[in-house]
C-alpha positions as a Markdown table, in Angstrom:
| # | Residue | x | y | z |
|---|---|---|---|---|
| 1 | Met | 69.9 | 123.5 | 184.1 |
| 2 | Val | 72.7 | 123.5 | 181.6 |
| 3 | Ser | 73.3 | 121.1 | 178.7 |
| 4 | Lys | 75.9 | 118.4 | 179.3 |
| 5 | Asn | 77.1 | 119.0 | 175.8 |
| 6 | His | 77.8 | 122.7 | 176.3 |
| 7 | Leu | 81.2 | 122.1 | 178.0 |
| 8 | Lys | 83.8 | 121.1 | 175.4 |
| 9 | Thr | 87.1 | 119.6 | 176.4 |
| 10 | Pro | 89.5 | 122.6 | 176.7 |
| 11 | Thr | 92.3 | 122.8 | 174.1 |
| 12 | Lys | 95.7 | 124.2 | 175.0 |
| 13 | Ser | 94.8 | 127.6 | 173.6 |
| 14 | Gln | 91.7 | 127.7 | 175.8 |
| 15 | Ser | 93.8 | 126.8 | 178.9 |
| 16 | Asn | 96.0 | 129.8 | 177.9 |
| 17 | Thr | 92.9 | 131.9 | 177.9 |
| 18 | Leu | 92.1 | 130.8 | 181.4 |
| 19 | Lys | 95.6 | 131.6 | 182.5 |
| 20 | Phe | 95.1 | 135.1 | 181.0 |
| 21 | Leu | 91.8 | 135.5 | 182.9 |
| 22 | Phe | 93.3 | 134.4 | 186.2 |
| 23 | Ala | 96.3 | 136.7 | 185.8 |
| 24 | Gly | 93.8 | 139.5 | 185.1 |
| 25 | Thr | 91.8 | 138.5 | 188.3 |
| 26 | Phe | 95.1 | 138.6 | 190.3 |
| 27 | Phe | 95.9 | 142.1 | 189.1 |
| 28 | Val | 92.4 | 143.5 | 189.6 |
| 29 | Thr | 92.7 | 142.2 | 193.2 |
| 30 | Val | 96.2 | 143.5 | 194.0 |
| 31 | Phe | 97.1 | 146.4 | 191.7 |
| 32 | Ile | 97.0 | 149.9 | 193.0 |
| 33 | Lys | 98.3 | 153.3 | 191.8 |
| 34 | Pro | 99.1 | 155.5 | 194.8 |
| 35 | Ser | 99.7 | 158.6 | 192.7 |
| 36 | Ala | 96.2 | 158.5 | 191.1 |
| 37 | Asn | 93.2 | 160.5 | 192.4 |
| 38 | Asp | 91.5 | 157.2 | 192.9 |
| 39 | Pro | 94.4 | 154.8 | 193.7 |
| 40 | Phe | 92.3 | 151.7 | 194.2 |
| 41 | Asn | 89.2 | 151.4 | 192.1 |
| 42 | Ser | 90.2 | 153.2 | 188.8 |
| 43 | Pro | 93.4 | 151.0 | 188.2 |
| 44 | Lys | 91.3 | 147.9 | 188.8 |
| 45 | Phe | 88.7 | 149.2 | 186.4 |
| 46 | Trp | 91.3 | 149.8 | 183.7 |
| 47 | Ile | 92.6 | 146.2 | 184.1 |
| 48 | Leu | 89.1 | 144.7 | 184.1 |
| 49 | Met | 88.2 | 146.6 | 180.9 |
| 50 | Ala | 91.3 | 145.5 | 179.1 |
| 51 | Met | 90.9 | 141.9 | 180.1 |
| 52 | Ser | 87.2 | 141.7 | 179.2 |
| 53 | Ala | 87.9 | 143.4 | 175.8 |
| 54 | Tyr | 90.3 | 140.6 | 175.0 |
| 55 | Leu | 87.9 | 137.9 | 176.1 |
| 56 | Leu | 85.0 | 139.5 | 174.3 |
| 57 | Gly | 87.0 | 139.5 | 171.1 |
| 58 | Phe | 87.5 | 135.8 | 171.6 |
| 59 | Tyr | 83.7 | 135.2 | 172.1 |
| 60 | Tyr | 82.8 | 137.1 | 168.9 |
| 61 | Lys | 83.7 | 133.9 | 167.1 |
| 62 | Asn | 81.7 | 131.7 | 169.5 |
| 63 | Leu | 78.3 | 133.4 | 169.8 |
| 64 | Lys | 76.6 | 130.5 | 168.1 |
| 65 | Phe | 78.1 | 128.1 | 170.6 |
| 66 | Leu | 76.8 | 130.2 | 173.5 |
| 67 | Phe | 73.3 | 130.6 | 172.2 |
| 68 | Lys | 72.9 | 127.0 | 171.1 |
| 69 | Ser | 73.5 | 125.9 | 174.7 |
| 70 | Gln | 70.1 | 127.4 | 175.7 |
| 71 | Ser | 71.3 | 127.5 | 179.3 |
| 72 | Thr | 69.1 | 129.1 | 181.9 |
| 73 | Leu | 72.1 | 130.8 | 183.3 |
| 74 | Phe | 73.1 | 132.3 | 180.0 |
| 75 | Trp | 69.6 | 133.7 | 179.4 |
| 76 | Leu | 69.6 | 135.1 | 182.9 |
| 77 | Val | 72.9 | 136.8 | 182.2 |
| 78 | Leu | 71.4 | 138.3 | 179.0 |
| 79 | Leu | 68.4 | 139.5 | 180.9 |
| 80 | Phe | 70.6 | 141.0 | 183.5 |
| 81 | Leu | 72.7 | 142.9 | 180.9 |
| 82 | Ala | 69.8 | 143.9 | 178.7 |
| 83 | Ser | 67.7 | 145.4 | 181.5 |
| 84 | Ser | 70.7 | 147.0 | 183.0 |
| 85 | Leu | 71.5 | 148.6 | 179.7 |
| 86 | Ile | 68.0 | 150.0 | 179.4 |
| 87 | Ser | 68.3 | 151.5 | 182.9 |
| 88 | Thr | 71.7 | 152.9 | 181.9 |
| 89 | Leu | 70.3 | 154.6 | 178.8 |
| 90 | Lys | 67.3 | 156.0 | 180.6 |
| 91 | Thr | 69.1 | 157.8 | 183.3 |
| 92 | Glu | 70.1 | 161.5 | 183.1 |
| 93 | Asn | 73.5 | 160.7 | 184.7 |
| 94 | Ser | 74.9 | 158.8 | 181.6 |
| 95 | Tyr | 78.6 | 159.1 | 182.5 |
| 96 | Thr | 78.0 | 157.6 | 186.0 |
| 97 | Ala | 75.7 | 155.0 | 184.6 |
| 98 | Phe | 78.3 | 153.7 | 182.2 |
| 99 | Phe | 81.5 | 154.2 | 184.2 |
| 100 | Gly | 80.2 | 154.1 | 187.7 |
| 101 | Asp | 80.4 | 156.6 | 190.6 |
| 102 | Phe | 83.8 | 158.0 | 191.4 |
| 103 | Gln | 85.8 | 155.7 | 193.7 |
| 104 | Arg | 83.2 | 152.9 | 193.1 |
| 105 | Arg | 83.3 | 152.1 | 189.3 |
| 106 | Asn | 80.2 | 149.9 | 189.5 |
| 107 | Gly | 78.6 | 151.1 | 186.3 |
| 108 | Phe | 77.2 | 149.2 | 183.4 |
| 109 | Leu | 80.7 | 148.6 | 181.8 |
| 110 | Ser | 82.0 | 146.9 | 185.0 |
| 111 | Tyr | 79.1 | 144.5 | 185.2 |
| 112 | Phe | 79.2 | 143.8 | 181.5 |
| 113 | Ala | 82.9 | 142.9 | 181.9 |
| 114 | Leu | 82.2 | 140.7 | 184.9 |
| 115 | Ala | 79.5 | 138.9 | 182.9 |
| 116 | Val | 82.1 | 138.2 | 180.2 |
| 117 | Val | 84.4 | 136.8 | 182.8 |
| 118 | Phe | 81.6 | 134.6 | 184.2 |
| 119 | Val | 80.8 | 133.2 | 180.8 |
| 120 | Thr | 84.4 | 132.5 | 180.0 |
| 121 | Val | 85.0 | 130.6 | 183.2 |
| 122 | Ile | 81.9 | 128.5 | 182.6 |
| 123 | Ser | 82.9 | 127.7 | 179.0 |
| 124 | Tyr | 86.5 | 126.6 | 179.6 |
| 125 | Phe | 87.2 | 125.8 | 183.3 |
| 126 | Asn | 87.1 | 122.2 | 184.6 |
| 127 | Phe | 88.8 | 120.1 | 187.3 |
| 128 | Thr | 92.0 | 119.8 | 185.2 |
| 129 | His | 92.4 | 123.6 | 185.7 |
| 130 | Phe | 91.9 | 123.5 | 189.4 |
| 131 | Arg | 95.6 | 123.9 | 190.0 |
| 132 | Leu | 95.5 | 127.2 | 188.2 |
| 133 | Leu | 92.7 | 128.4 | 190.5 |
| 134 | His | 94.6 | 127.2 | 193.5 |
| 135 | Lys | 97.6 | 129.2 | 192.4 |
| 136 | Leu | 95.4 | 132.2 | 192.0 |
| 137 | Phe | 94.1 | 131.9 | 195.5 |
| 138 | Phe | 97.6 | 131.4 | 196.9 |
| 139 | Ala | 99.2 | 134.3 | 195.1 |
| 140 | Ser | 96.4 | 136.7 | 195.8 |
| 141 | Thr | 96.4 | 135.7 | 199.5 |
| 142 | Ile | 100.1 | 136.3 | 199.8 |
| 143 | Ile | 99.7 | 139.9 | 198.6 |
| 144 | Val | 96.4 | 140.9 | 200.2 |
| 145 | Gly | 97.0 | 139.0 | 203.5 |
| 146 | Gly | 100.7 | 139.9 | 203.7 |
| 147 | Tyr | 100.1 | 143.6 | 203.1 |
| 148 | Ser | 97.3 | 143.6 | 205.6 |
| 149 | Trp | 99.5 | 142.0 | 208.2 |
| 150 | Leu | 102.2 | 144.6 | 207.6 |
| 151 | Gln | 99.6 | 147.3 | 208.1 |
| 152 | Ser | 98.4 | 145.7 | 211.3 |
| 153 | Ile | 101.8 | 146.0 | 212.8 |
| 154 | Gly | 102.2 | 149.6 | 211.8 |
| 155 | Tyr | 104.2 | 149.2 | 208.6 |
| 156 | Asp | 102.9 | 150.5 | 205.3 |
| 157 | Phe | 104.7 | 151.1 | 202.0 |
| 158 | Phe | 102.6 | 154.2 | 201.3 |
| 159 | Pro | 101.7 | 157.2 | 203.4 |
| 160 | Trp | 97.9 | 157.0 | 202.9 |
| 161 | Asn | 95.6 | 159.8 | 203.9 |
| 162 | Asn | 93.4 | 157.2 | 205.6 |
| 163 | Pro | 90.6 | 158.2 | 208.0 |
| 164 | Tyr | 89.8 | 154.5 | 208.6 |
| 165 | Asn | 91.5 | 151.6 | 210.3 |
| 166 | Pro | 95.0 | 151.2 | 208.8 |
| 167 | Ile | 94.2 | 147.8 | 207.4 |
| 168 | Ile | 93.0 | 148.6 | 203.9 |
| 169 | Ser | 95.3 | 146.3 | 202.0 |
| 170 | Thr | 95.0 | 146.7 | 198.2 |
| 171 | Leu | 91.2 | 147.4 | 198.5 |
| 172 | Gly | 91.2 | 150.8 | 200.1 |
| 173 | Asn | 88.8 | 150.2 | 202.9 |
| 174 | Pro | 88.9 | 148.0 | 206.1 |
| 175 | Asn | 85.5 | 146.4 | 205.3 |
| 176 | Phe | 86.6 | 145.4 | 201.8 |
| 177 | Ala | 89.9 | 144.1 | 203.0 |
| 178 | Ser | 88.2 | 142.1 | 205.7 |
| 179 | Ala | 85.8 | 140.6 | 203.3 |
| 180 | Met | 88.5 | 139.7 | 200.8 |
| 181 | Met | 90.6 | 138.0 | 203.4 |
| 182 | Ala | 87.5 | 136.1 | 204.6 |
| 183 | Ile | 87.0 | 134.7 | 201.1 |
| 184 | Phe | 90.6 | 133.5 | 201.1 |
| 185 | Ala | 90.4 | 132.1 | 204.6 |
| 186 | Ser | 87.2 | 130.2 | 203.7 |
| 187 | Tyr | 89.0 | 128.6 | 200.8 |
| 188 | Phe | 92.1 | 127.5 | 202.7 |
| 189 | Thr | 90.0 | 126.3 | 205.7 |
| 190 | Val | 88.2 | 123.8 | 203.5 |
| 191 | Ser | 91.5 | 122.9 | 201.7 |
| 192 | Ile | 92.8 | 121.6 | 205.1 |
| 193 | Phe | 90.6 | 118.5 | 204.5 |
| 194 | Ala | 92.3 | 117.7 | 201.1 |
| 195 | Lys | 94.9 | 115.0 | 200.9 |
| 196 | Thr | 98.2 | 116.8 | 201.0 |
| 197 | Asn | 101.6 | 116.7 | 202.7 |
| 198 | Lys | 102.4 | 118.1 | 206.1 |
| 199 | Leu | 104.3 | 121.1 | 204.8 |
| 200 | Lys | 101.5 | 122.4 | 202.7 |
| 201 | Leu | 99.0 | 121.6 | 205.5 |
| 202 | Ser | 101.1 | 123.7 | 207.9 |
| 203 | Ser | 101.2 | 126.5 | 205.3 |
| 204 | Tyr | 97.4 | 126.5 | 205.1 |
| 205 | Phe | 97.1 | 126.8 | 208.9 |
| 206 | Phe | 99.7 | 129.6 | 208.9 |
| 207 | Ile | 97.8 | 131.5 | 206.1 |
| 208 | Ile | 94.5 | 131.2 | 208.0 |
| 209 | Leu | 96.2 | 132.4 | 211.2 |
| 210 | Ile | 97.6 | 135.5 | 209.4 |
| 211 | Leu | 94.3 | 136.2 | 207.7 |
| 212 | Met | 92.2 | 135.9 | 210.8 |
| 213 | Trp | 94.6 | 138.1 | 212.8 |
| 214 | Ser | 94.3 | 140.8 | 210.1 |
| 215 | Ile | 90.5 | 140.5 | 209.9 |
| 216 | Ile | 90.2 | 140.9 | 213.7 |
| 217 | Lys | 92.7 | 143.8 | 213.8 |
| 218 | Ser | 90.8 | 145.5 | 211.0 |
| 219 | Gln | 87.9 | 145.9 | 213.4 |
| 220 | Ser | 85.5 | 145.1 | 210.5 |
| 221 | Arg | 83.1 | 142.4 | 211.6 |
| 222 | Gln | 81.5 | 141.7 | 208.3 |
| 223 | Gly | 84.5 | 139.6 | 207.1 |
| 224 | Leu | 84.5 | 137.5 | 210.3 |
| 225 | Ile | 80.8 | 137.0 | 210.3 |
| 226 | Ala | 80.7 | 136.1 | 206.6 |
| 227 | Tyr | 83.5 | 133.6 | 207.3 |
| 228 | Leu | 81.8 | 132.0 | 210.2 |
| 229 | Phe | 78.4 | 131.7 | 208.4 |
| 230 | Ser | 79.9 | 130.1 | 205.3 |
| 231 | Ile | 82.2 | 127.7 | 207.2 |
| 232 | Gly | 79.2 | 126.7 | 209.2 |
| 233 | Ile | 77.3 | 125.8 | 206.1 |
| 234 | Gly | 80.3 | 124.0 | 204.6 |
| 235 | Leu | 80.5 | 121.8 | 207.7 |
| 236 | Gly | 76.8 | 121.1 | 207.5 |
| 237 | Ile | 77.1 | 120.0 | 203.8 |
| 238 | Leu | 79.9 | 117.5 | 204.8 |
| 239 | Ile | 77.7 | 116.1 | 207.5 |
| 240 | Leu | 74.7 | 115.9 | 205.2 |
| 241 | Ser | 76.8 | 113.8 | 202.7 |
| 242 | Lys | 77.3 | 111.3 | 205.6 |
| 243 | Ser | 74.1 | 111.4 | 207.6 |
| 244 | Arg | 70.8 | 113.1 | 207.1 |
| 245 | Lys | 69.8 | 112.6 | 210.7 |
| 246 | Phe | 72.9 | 114.4 | 212.1 |
| 247 | Ala | 72.6 | 117.0 | 209.4 |
| 248 | Phe | 69.1 | 117.8 | 210.5 |
| 249 | Ile | 70.3 | 118.3 | 214.1 |
| 250 | Tyr | 73.3 | 120.3 | 213.0 |
| 251 | Phe | 71.4 | 122.7 | 210.7 |
| 252 | Thr | 68.7 | 123.2 | 213.4 |
| 253 | Thr | 71.4 | 124.3 | 215.8 |
| 254 | Tyr | 73.1 | 126.3 | 213.1 |
| 255 | Leu | 69.9 | 128.1 | 212.1 |
| 256 | Thr | 69.1 | 128.9 | 215.8 |
| 257 | Ala | 72.6 | 130.3 | 216.3 |
| 258 | Ser | 72.4 | 132.3 | 213.1 |
| 259 | Ile | 69.1 | 133.9 | 214.1 |
| 260 | Val | 70.5 | 134.8 | 217.5 |
| 261 | Ala | 73.6 | 136.4 | 215.8 |
| 262 | Ile | 71.4 | 138.3 | 213.3 |
| 263 | Leu | 69.3 | 139.6 | 216.1 |
| 264 | Gly | 72.4 | 140.7 | 217.9 |
| 265 | Met | 73.5 | 142.6 | 214.8 |
| 266 | Leu | 70.1 | 144.3 | 214.9 |
| 267 | Gln | 70.6 | 145.3 | 218.6 |
| 268 | His | 68.4 | 142.6 | 220.0 |
| 269 | Gly | 69.1 | 139.4 | 222.0 |
| 270 | Pro | 72.0 | 138.3 | 224.2 |
| 271 | Leu | 74.7 | 139.0 | 221.6 |
| 272 | Arg | 73.8 | 142.6 | 221.0 |
| 273 | Asp | 76.6 | 144.0 | 223.1 |
| 274 | Tyr | 79.2 | 141.8 | 221.2 |
| 275 | Ile | 78.0 | 142.0 | 217.6 |
| 276 | Tyr | 76.1 | 145.2 | 217.2 |
| 277 | Lys | 77.8 | 148.2 | 215.6 |
| 278 | Asp | 76.4 | 151.7 | 214.9 |
| 279 | Ser | 77.1 | 151.1 | 211.2 |
| 280 | Val | 74.3 | 148.6 | 211.2 |
| 281 | Ser | 71.8 | 151.3 | 212.0 |
| 282 | Val | 73.3 | 153.5 | 209.3 |
| 283 | Arg | 72.9 | 150.7 | 206.8 |
| 284 | Gly | 69.2 | 150.4 | 207.8 |
| 285 | Tyr | 68.7 | 153.9 | 206.5 |
| 286 | Tyr | 70.6 | 153.1 | 203.3 |
| 287 | Trp | 68.5 | 149.9 | 202.7 |
| 288 | Arg | 65.2 | 151.7 | 203.3 |
| 289 | Ala | 66.2 | 154.5 | 201.0 |
| 290 | Ala | 67.0 | 151.8 | 198.3 |
| 291 | Leu | 63.6 | 150.2 | 198.8 |
| 292 | Asn | 61.9 | 153.6 | 198.4 |
| 293 | Met | 63.8 | 154.2 | 195.2 |
| 294 | Phe | 62.6 | 150.9 | 193.9 |
| 295 | Trp | 59.0 | 151.5 | 195.0 |
| 296 | His | 58.8 | 154.7 | 193.0 |
| 297 | Asn | 60.9 | 153.3 | 190.0 |
| 298 | Pro | 60.1 | 149.6 | 190.0 |
| 299 | Leu | 60.8 | 148.6 | 186.4 |
| 300 | Phe | 64.3 | 150.1 | 185.7 |
| 301 | Gly | 65.2 | 151.8 | 188.9 |
| 302 | Val | 66.7 | 155.3 | 189.2 |
| 303 | Gly | 69.6 | 154.6 | 186.9 |
| 304 | Thr | 72.7 | 152.4 | 187.0 |
| 305 | Asp | 74.9 | 153.3 | 190.0 |
| 306 | Ser | 72.9 | 156.6 | 190.4 |
| 307 | Tyr | 72.0 | 156.0 | 194.1 |
| 308 | Leu | 73.9 | 159.1 | 195.2 |
| 309 | Tyr | 71.7 | 161.5 | 193.1 |
| 310 | Tyr | 68.5 | 160.2 | 194.6 |
| 311 | Phe | 69.5 | 159.4 | 198.2 |
| 312 | Lys | 68.4 | 162.7 | 199.7 |
| 313 | Lys | 65.1 | 162.5 | 197.9 |
| 314 | Tyr | 64.2 | 159.0 | 199.2 |
| 315 | Arg | 66.0 | 158.9 | 202.6 |
| 316 | Gln | 63.9 | 158.8 | 205.8 |
| 317 | Ile | 63.6 | 162.0 | 207.8 |
| 318 | Gly | 65.3 | 160.4 | 210.7 |
| 319 | Tyr | 68.6 | 160.2 | 208.8 |
| 320 | Pro | 69.4 | 163.9 | 208.5 |
| 321 | Leu | 68.2 | 164.5 | 212.0 |
| 322 | Lys | 70.7 | 162.0 | 213.3 |
| 323 | Tyr | 73.6 | 162.3 | 210.9 |
| 324 | Gly | 73.2 | 165.8 | 209.4 |
| 325 | Tyr | 71.4 | 167.3 | 206.4 |
| 326 | Glu | 74.6 | 167.4 | 204.3 |
| 327 | Ile | 75.7 | 163.8 | 204.9 |
| 328 | Thr | 74.8 | 161.5 | 202.0 |
| 329 | Ser | 75.6 | 158.1 | 200.6 |
| 330 | Ser | 76.5 | 156.9 | 197.1 |
| 331 | Asn | 75.5 | 153.2 | 197.6 |
| 332 | Ala | 72.9 | 151.1 | 199.3 |
| 333 | His | 75.6 | 149.0 | 201.1 |
| 334 | Ser | 73.9 | 145.9 | 199.9 |
| 335 | Val | 74.6 | 144.6 | 196.4 |
| 336 | Pro | 71.1 | 143.1 | 195.8 |
| 337 | Leu | 69.4 | 146.3 | 197.1 |
| 338 | Gln | 71.7 | 148.5 | 195.1 |
| 339 | Ile | 70.8 | 146.7 | 191.9 |
| 340 | Leu | 67.1 | 146.7 | 192.8 |
| 341 | Ala | 67.1 | 150.5 | 193.5 |
| 342 | Thr | 69.2 | 151.5 | 190.5 |
| 343 | Asn | 68.4 | 149.0 | 187.9 |
| 344 | Gly | 64.9 | 147.8 | 188.8 |
| 345 | Ile | 63.1 | 144.5 | 189.2 |
| 346 | Leu | 64.2 | 142.7 | 186.0 |
| 347 | Thr | 67.9 | 143.2 | 186.6 |
| 348 | Ala | 67.6 | 142.4 | 190.3 |
| 349 | Ser | 65.5 | 139.3 | 189.6 |
| 350 | Ala | 68.0 | 138.0 | 187.1 |
| 351 | Tyr | 70.9 | 138.6 | 189.5 |
| 352 | Val | 69.3 | 136.9 | 192.4 |
| 353 | Leu | 68.0 | 133.9 | 190.3 |
| 354 | Met | 71.5 | 133.4 | 188.9 |
| 355 | Phe | 73.0 | 133.0 | 192.3 |
| 356 | Ile | 70.1 | 130.9 | 193.7 |
| 357 | Leu | 70.7 | 128.4 | 190.8 |
| 358 | Ile | 74.4 | 128.4 | 191.4 |
| 359 | Phe | 73.8 | 127.7 | 195.1 |
| 360 | Ile | 71.5 | 124.8 | 194.4 |
| 361 | Leu | 73.8 | 123.4 | 191.8 |
| 362 | Gly | 76.8 | 123.7 | 194.1 |
| 363 | Ile | 75.3 | 121.9 | 197.0 |
| 364 | Arg | 73.9 | 119.1 | 194.8 |
| 365 | Lys | 77.2 | 118.4 | 193.2 |
| 366 | Ile | 79.2 | 118.6 | 196.4 |
| 367 | Ile | 76.9 | 115.9 | 197.9 |
| 368 | Glu | 77.1 | 113.8 | 194.7 |
| 369 | Phe | 80.9 | 113.8 | 194.4 |
| 370 | Lys | 82.7 | 111.0 | 196.3 |
| 371 | Asp | 86.3 | 111.6 | 195.4 |
| 372 | Glu | 88.7 | 114.5 | 195.8 |
| 373 | Arg | 86.5 | 116.6 | 193.7 |
| 374 | Lys | 84.1 | 116.9 | 196.7 |
| 375 | Ile | 86.7 | 119.0 | 198.7 |
| 376 | Gln | 87.8 | 120.9 | 195.6 |
| 377 | Met | 84.2 | 121.8 | 194.8 |
| 378 | Leu | 83.4 | 122.6 | 198.5 |
| 379 | Ser | 86.4 | 124.9 | 198.8 |
| 380 | Val | 85.3 | 127.0 | 195.8 |
| 381 | Phe | 81.7 | 126.9 | 196.9 |
| 382 | Ile | 82.4 | 128.1 | 200.5 |
| 383 | Ala | 84.7 | 130.9 | 199.2 |
| 384 | Trp | 81.9 | 131.9 | 196.9 |
| 385 | Leu | 79.3 | 131.7 | 199.7 |
| 386 | Thr | 81.5 | 134.0 | 201.8 |
| 387 | Tyr | 81.4 | 136.5 | 199.0 |
| 388 | Ile | 77.6 | 136.2 | 198.8 |
| 389 | Phe | 77.2 | 136.8 | 202.6 |
| 390 | Gln | 79.4 | 139.9 | 202.7 |
| 391 | Ser | 77.7 | 141.3 | 199.5 |
| 392 | Met | 74.4 | 141.4 | 201.3 |
| 393 | Ile | 75.6 | 144.0 | 203.7 |
| 394 | Ser | 78.4 | 145.7 | 201.7 |
| 395 | Ile | 79.3 | 147.4 | 198.4 |
| 396 | Asp | 80.4 | 145.5 | 195.3 |
| 397 | Asn | 84.0 | 146.6 | 195.2 |
| 398 | Leu | 85.6 | 145.5 | 191.9 |
| 399 | Ala | 88.3 | 143.4 | 193.6 |
| 400 | Leu | 85.6 | 141.5 | 195.5 |
| 401 | Gly | 83.2 | 141.5 | 192.6 |
| 402 | Ile | 85.5 | 139.8 | 190.1 |
| 403 | Trp | 86.0 | 137.0 | 192.6 |
| 404 | Gly | 82.3 | 136.6 | 193.0 |
| 405 | Trp | 81.8 | 136.1 | 189.3 |
| 406 | Val | 84.9 | 134.0 | 188.8 |
| 407 | Leu | 83.9 | 131.6 | 191.6 |
| 408 | Ser | 80.3 | 131.5 | 190.3 |
| 409 | Gly | 81.6 | 130.4 | 186.9 |
| 410 | Ala | 83.9 | 127.9 | 188.4 |
| 411 | Ile | 81.1 | 126.2 | 190.4 |
| 412 | Val | 79.0 | 125.9 | 187.3 |
| 413 | Ala | 81.9 | 124.7 | 185.2 |
| 414 | Met | 83.0 | 122.0 | 187.7 |
| 415 | Ser | 79.4 | 120.7 | 188.0 |
| 416 | Leu | 79.5 | 120.2 | 184.2 |
| 417 | Asp | 82.8 | 118.4 | 184.2 |
| 418 | Phe | 82.0 | 114.7 | 183.4 |
| 419 | Ser | 85.6 | 113.7 | 182.8 |
| 420 | Pro | 87.2 | 110.9 | 184.9 |
| 421 | Lys | 88.5 | 111.7 | 188.4 |
| 422 | Ser | 91.2 | 114.4 | 188.1 |
| 423 | Glu | 94.7 | 114.0 | 189.5 |
| 424 | Ser | 95.4 | 115.6 | 192.9 |
| 425 | Val | 96.2 | 119.3 | 192.8 |
| 426 | Tyr | 99.0 | 118.5 | 195.1 |
| 427 | Ser | 100.6 | 115.8 | 193.0 |
| 428 | Pro | 104.1 | 116.7 | 191.6 |
| 429 | Lys | 103.1 | 115.0 | 188.4 |
| 430 | Tyr | 100.0 | 117.0 | 187.9 |
| 431 | Lys | 99.8 | 119.1 | 184.7 |
| 432 | Thr | 97.1 | 121.6 | 183.8 |
| 433 | Met | 96.2 | 119.9 | 180.5 |
| 434 | Ser | 93.0 | 118.6 | 179.0 |
| 435 | Val | 92.4 | 115.0 | 178.3 |
| 436 | Arg | 92.8 | 115.7 | 174.6 |
| 437 | Asp | 96.1 | 117.5 | 175.2 |
| 438 | Arg | 97.4 | 114.5 | 177.2 |
| 439 | Lys | 96.5 | 112.1 | 174.3 |
| 440 | Asn | 98.3 | 114.3 | 171.8 |
| 441 | Gly | 101.2 | 115.0 | 174.2 |
């Protein structure tokens, strides 16, 4: 899928670029500005734009390097951006198309910035940088999880005018906060299997406990469901690497349980009283409206992030009868369907194919690795998979979106790392340096 020669041994300056990128990811995740009209998404958008502008300036000197790789993923990214740009230019709502709907900020500029982040991680990340990524997870979890826990016990730093559950953390919505904590919980659940000391192992258990407590208290089931689905697949991959026979039995059981759970979410089967929420029915209307938008505008959609302007035109008649004629929606509440409806078949196909390729590459490499890299790769892969699961039924919040693209790049980059076995991320002697740096050290 990607040339082995495309990943060069990172220099010290390239490692510094990754530090900058991870610092930017951290601030996109946790930074808020309570005094702003949009205290959550706009500040994250500003940081994302500044970070990607710096990274884009760096890539101006490396365009030949990127195109020479002739990677399927790189070409899919180009198709995604090119077709999205055409959709952006064709729409009448040009400001929304470029900058995104208010309190969403999922316009063309955001996805362009996320693509820049994705390409940067692929180009310069490898196992010697895993410690940096681990620190990013840890620092982000402390802020997001810690703030969520404080909100769960009735203490908040800011007097939010919040009509939702109080657990909104730094993301502004219980669903987003729940999904973000599920991603972190997935990572640390897999990290338990790594070789480490008892103190760090105990800290991982404590982190998972706090995150799961906050997810449950948020009353948002999408985070918990995404976590359970992804951890289930992670356990199956570990079994598959040991025994295909037991893996077949496990995945048969897993698939059956998943179908029963999905039916429960759709108000069918024995779990309907435990899993179903009315928001699922609402999402059904959003999804069908998105499909209607695509059906009537198949090539380039209705315009980047312009779902709001066409929802009333394409919604089913049952929606206003049930929820009111003035009630509307600005998003399909499913990232793939949102892209399909607003950007069309080319953009959506490129997006889905990118993640299918990453999924296949990730599983193949996890099974192939026999040393500590197996757990490192698996922890990133399962965190990424949690993002994918929640994105199927939710909105692409910027704090969540940047993790999806960073983890996507990390999976690809680690699969391209043909260096010798890396030192343990928990070793006190470990340094985040490339092989070349160590030789010159």
